[in-house]
N, C-alpha and C positions, 0 to 999 in steps of 0.2 A: 591556201586560203588564211585558215585559223592564223598560222603562221603570222601572217601580212598585218591582221587585226591585233592581236597581239604589240609587233611592233608599233604599232600605231599608238597601241594604249600608252606604251612606253615616252613615246615620243612627245604626246601629250604633257606628260605629266611635268618634262623639261620644257614647256613653252608656256607664254600667259605672264603677265605682271606678276602673278603672288606665286611666281615659284618658288622664292625662298621659302614664304609661308608654306609652303606646302610639304617641300624638304624637310623643314624642323618638326612637323606635323607627321611627317612619314617616320622619321627619326624614330621620336616617341610612340606611334603606333607598332613600327617594329620592334620597341622594347618593349612593350606591353605586350605584342603576339608571343616575345620570347620566353616572357616571367608564364605566361599562361600555358603553354608547352611544357614546360620544367616541372611547373607546377599539375599538371593533369598528370604528367609523366608517372609524378612522385606519387598521386594520390592513386596510381594502379597497382604500385607497391603496398601501399597504405591498405589499400582493399583488401588484395589477396592474405598477407602476413598477418594483418589485423583480425581476420575470418577466421584464417587457420591457425594461430596459435593461441588468442584470447577467447573466439567463439567456438571453436572447437569443430568448424563446420564446412561443409565444400564450400570456397569463394564461388565458385563459379556458377553453383546454382543460387547462393543468397545475390551474387549482382546480378543474376538472369532475374530475381525475384524482385529486384526493384528496378530495374530497366525501363519499365512502362512509366516511372515517375520522370525519367530522364528524357525518356522520349516525349513527354507533354510538355516538360520544361522548353525543349529543344523546339517546338512546335511554336510556342509562345512566342518567344526571345525570338524567332525568323519571323512572325508576325509582326511583332513591334516594330525591327530593327532593319529586315533585308526586304529591298526592293526591288522589280524589275530593272535591269540598267536600260529603260529605251532612250535615253537623254546620248548616248555617247551614239548608238546603234541608226539612229534616223539621220544621218547624214549619207550610210551606206545605200540606203534605199532607193537615193537618186541615181545609184550608179549601177554599172551595169553586173551585177554578182546577183547570182540566184537568193532568189528570197530564202528557200529550205536553207540554203547554208547561214543566213544571217541569224535565222529562227533559232537552230542547233547551237551557235555561237553563244548568243542571248540565253540559251539554258544552259550552257557547258558554263557560262563565266559567273552564276548562281551559283555555281560551286566551287567557285575558287575564292571566295570571300573566307575568312577564317571562321566564321558564326558557323560555314557548312563542316567544314574539317577537323574542328576540333575536337570535336567526342573522338573523330579516326583516333589521335592522337590518344586516347586513354585507350581504346581497345585496342592498339597495335600494340602498348607497353603490355598491356593487363594479357594479351594471348601470348608474347613473348615470356612470361613470366609460367603460362601456363606450360608451355613448351618445355622451357627448362626443367622445371618438374617434375615430369612425367606425362604430360596430357600428351592421348594423341593426336598429329599432327594433322592428319586429314579430319579429324571430327573439329578440332579448333581453327583450321581454315574455313571449316562449313559457317561453325558458330558465326565468326569473323564476319562473311560475307552475308548472311543472314539479318545478323544484327545491324549491320554499316546498310545492306538497302531497306531496312525500315527506317534506319533516322534519316536516308536519302531521300526518302518519300516527302518526309516534311519540305523539303524546297519545290515539291512540283504542285504536292497542297498548298503551300504559302501565296506561289503565283494565281492557282486557280481562288481562291477566296479572300485574296486578299483587300479586295475593294469590297468586300460583301461585311459588314461591321453587323450585320443583324445577325447574322451566321456565327461570328467569331462571339458574338454574345450568348448566342445558344451553347456554342461548344463549351464557353466560359462556366455556365451555369451546370450544363452536363456532368464535367469534371468536378467542380463541387460536389453533384450528387454523389456521383460514384467514389467521391474520397468520403462521405459522410457514409455512405453504403458499406463501405471497407471499414472504416473506421468503427462502426457497429456490428460487425462482422455477421452483416448481413447477403452481402454478395464477397467472398475473397476475390477481390481483385490481382491482389499483388500473387495470392497462389497463382490465379490463372495467369499472369506475367510469368512467373515461373517455369510453369509447363512448356508455352507458346516459345519460351526463348533458348530456353534450355534442351529443346526437342530438336534445336538447330546444330546442340551437339549428339545430341544421343541416339539420334535417327538422323545424319546428314544429307539424306537425299528430300528431308522437307524443307533444306533452303532454296531449291526450285519454286517454293510460291511466292516468298518476299521477292525473287530475281523475276519472277512473271510480272507480282503487282510493279515491280522497279520500271521494267517496260512499256507495262498497259498505260501507266501513270506518262510515261516520257511520249508517248502518244498521242495520247488524250491533252497534254498539257501543249505539244507543239503544236494541235490543231487548233487550241485555244488562241495560242499567240499568233500563229499562224492568220488564223480567220479576222482577227483585227489590227494585222501588221500593214496597216495603209498613213501614209503625212496625213489626208486628208476624211478619215475615218477613227480607227481604234486609238491611234497615237494623238491625236489632236487633242488640245485643253478641251475638257469639259465644259458646256455653257449653258449657263442655267438662267432662267427669264428671271429677272431682279423682282424681288419682292419684297413690299416693307412693313415691317413688324412694329407692334406698340405695346406694352403694356400700362395699359390706362391708366391703375391707379398708383404706378411708381411718379405720375407726374406731377401729383400734390407736396412731393420733400422736395421740388428745386432738384438746383444741380444735382444734388445727390443722386436722386431719384433717376435724373438722366444718363448719370453716368451707369448707376448699376443697371439701368434698362441697356445699355451700349454693352456691357457685358455680359449680360445673358443671352441677347444675340449673337455674339462671338461664341458663345460656350455651346448656344445648342447649332450652328452653322460651320465651324470647321472642323476637319478632321483630328488635327492634333489637341483642343482644347475636348474635344470628343473622348480622347483616350486619356485626358484629365481627370475627366468626370466618371471615366469606366475605371480610373488606378482608384479614385476616390471614395467609390462607391466598395471595390474591393478590399478597403483599407476597414471597412467595416465588420470584416471577418476575420481580418488578420489577428483578435484576440485568441481563436480558436489553438493558433497555435499552443498557447500555455496548458492545452489540456494534453498536448503530445510531448511538451519538452518540461521537463523539471526544471528546467535554468528559471522558467518566466513563472514559477510558482507562487516565490517569495514575495513580500509584501513592493519591494521596489522592482520588481519585474513586472506587478500587475500594473503598476503605477507607469510603467512602459509603454506597455501593450494599450491601456487607455488613452494615454495622449495620442497614438495614431488612429485608434480606432474612431476617436472623435474628434482627431483634427489630421484625419487624411486630406480633405480639399483644402486644408488651411495650409498644405506643406506642399499640396502638387501645386497650386494655383497661386498662393501668396506669396511665396520666392521667387516668382516667376515676374511681379511687378515689379519695372514698367515693361518687361522683358515683351511680353505677351504686346504689346502696345508699340514696339519697337519700329512697326513700319511706317506709322504717321508721328512718333512720337517728335521727330524734328519740329512736323509742322502743328504742332500741339505748344510746342515752347514757344512758339510764336505769335501764339494768341493770347488773350489774356484768361487763361486756364486756371483758379483759383488751386495750388494744391492743395488746403484741406479737404474741398470737397472731394478732389481726386481721389486722396488717400482713404479718406471717410466713405466713399461707396466702397471702396472694396475691400474695407474693414469689416461694412458692415454686412455685406457679400459671404464673408469668408463665417461673419460669426451667426448668420443666421442660417447657415449651413451645417456649423459646427451646433448647433443646438438641434437642429435636425436628427444632426447623428446621435446626439447623444439621447433623444427620443429611440430614435430604431436601437440603439444597444440597448435597450430594456429586456432583450430576448436572453442577454448575461444572464438574468439574476435568475434563468434555469439552473444554472452552474451554481449558484450561491450568491445570498442580496451582499454578500461582502465584495465579490467581484464586481457586482454592479456598483457600490457605493464608490470603488476607488475610480471607475471608470466616469461615474456623474463628477467625481473633483477634480480629477485627470478634464474634463470639459468645460467644468469653470474653469480651471486655470488658462485652460488654450484660449476662452472668450477673452481673460481679462488681460493675461500677461500675451501669451504666446503670440496671438493675433499682433500684436504691437511690434512685438520681437521680429516677429516674420516679415513685415512690411518695412521694418527697419533692414533686413538683410536685402530687402529687394532693392535695395540703393546701391550694393555693391555687384548686383547683379546684373552685367552689362553684355550679355551675349545675347544677341540678336536671335529672335524667332522668328520664322520666315513661315507666319500660318499659311501660305499658298503651297505651299511642299508639303510632297507627300516621303520624304526620307524617312520618316522616323514616327509614331506613336506620339510621343510622349516629351517633343521638344528637340530642335539641330543639337546641344551643347553641352557640355558639363556644366550646373551652377552654381557649384563647390566651388569657393573661394577660402584663402585661411580667415577673412574676418568672417564670413559665414559662420563656418566650423567654432572658430569662439564664440558668433552667437549660441552656440548647441547647449552651452553651459549654463546659463538661464532656463534655456527651451525645454531643455531634458534632463539634464543631472540634479538643477536645485529640486523642484518638485518632485524629483526620485527619493534623494538624501532627505528631504522633509517629510517626507511618508514613510520613509523607512524608519526613521528615529523616532518619529511622533507614535508610529506603531509598536515600537518596540518597547519604547518607557511608558507610554500612556492608552493604549490601546486603539482599533479601531477607529472609534466615534473622531479621536482626538486626529488622529491621521485626517481623517476625510475631513473633518472642520477646517485643519491646519490650511490645506494645501486649498481649498473653497475659497479661504477667508484671504488668500495672495491675491486667488483671481475677483476677489471681491473689490480688494484692496485698488486694483490693477486697473479694472473697469470705471472706479471712480476719480482714478487720477488719469483716463485717457487725454484728457484736452491737455494737462501741463505734460503729456509725454507725447503727444500729437504735435507743439511745440518742436521738441527736440528730433523730432521723425522728420519734420518738414526741413530746419536747417538743415539736415545730413542732406536730403535729398537735392535742396537749392546748390550745397556746397559740391556735391557729386555730380552738376546738373552738366557741365560742359565736357567733362571726362565720358559722360554718360553718351552724349551727342557724338562724341569723337567714336567712341566703341561703335555705335549703330552705322555711322557712316562707313566706317574701316570693313567692316563684315559685310 
């Protein structure tokens, strides 16, 4: 039966009106997968020989020490990107096929995606290197089975909690808390990781624990899916009673207030946009990386961090204008919708959140006022300059975002094009260069004032800049509409 399922999957790929587009995308995807396979295999060699020859340590203990980080990252990626393939399974529910077979096939299919087995490429390559260099084969095999079982547990965890966003937020906060406790050496999380993962090699009989966990979670996940595996219950589209919401005080700002009201409603109601809010909130803590890496501790690095800390919402939301409105953008273009008010509403919303981020980022003053001053200058530059460049880059974003889809948390397609990448020069490189040069020759105060002054100039010239942005949106209008219809 599983063979028949796979045959149907293969046939579905070569049928339909979009087979040409699918074939091209599959080819590009295969090229990307091959690249990652090669990269992961090479990283296993780097991990072994660098640790052994440069650090003079046992590679297996060092890798075991940091596997907990890989496990958490793997879980987050699966939560954001991997979904249960229920749409392809629904037609089988009307046929005379045992439901247990369909459910098991659904679970097995989650293991066939590259996101599930990418980690195995690294582990297999690394274990091969260990065996070649004299490590015990049985011990290596037990270590591989134990580590792989724990990583594949993430598939089940993702299935069980994928639609429970409150739990996801709680896990994110808990992860950040443990990271802080480990950084300040209150709880040695990495030491515990080393002890747990290395025990699979040192005492192979411990591997029975992750194997039993894998079997138990398979059974729990099977029962969870089987319980709701009905067309008229578990797999039907969720229906909710419609509610009207209105933020009354925004009405006094006319059309701009109406557009802001609509955007706030969209951000509150949808999974994709909730993912944007979650991502922009996490950007506030992005600057903490500079305290564990020497790369970001210079003036240019601090400015780079500041741009992301204060502009997280701007970069995640702003560059998807008008893609977030793609579902009704063609209808909106048939109405007498003023472009200036439409774009200004987006601009004000981004800058309000940026201003709030500048205030929240005040906790970075704990690490030194020179850090916060750099972030403050970056925030002013985001408000005055980057907000407008971000809107301009949105004119070139022609990827439809289906807000009713559950495929991803952060959107459906890549939003980067060559023109968007070019716009990164004034958005990122210019303030970094100015801050570095002014700090080098004239000191911190001059650097902060220079970048902040550029932001002030951009804010004062916003009306003139908006005229240019509107012209570009009108120029790209019909190609954008065509792209949204094709998608």
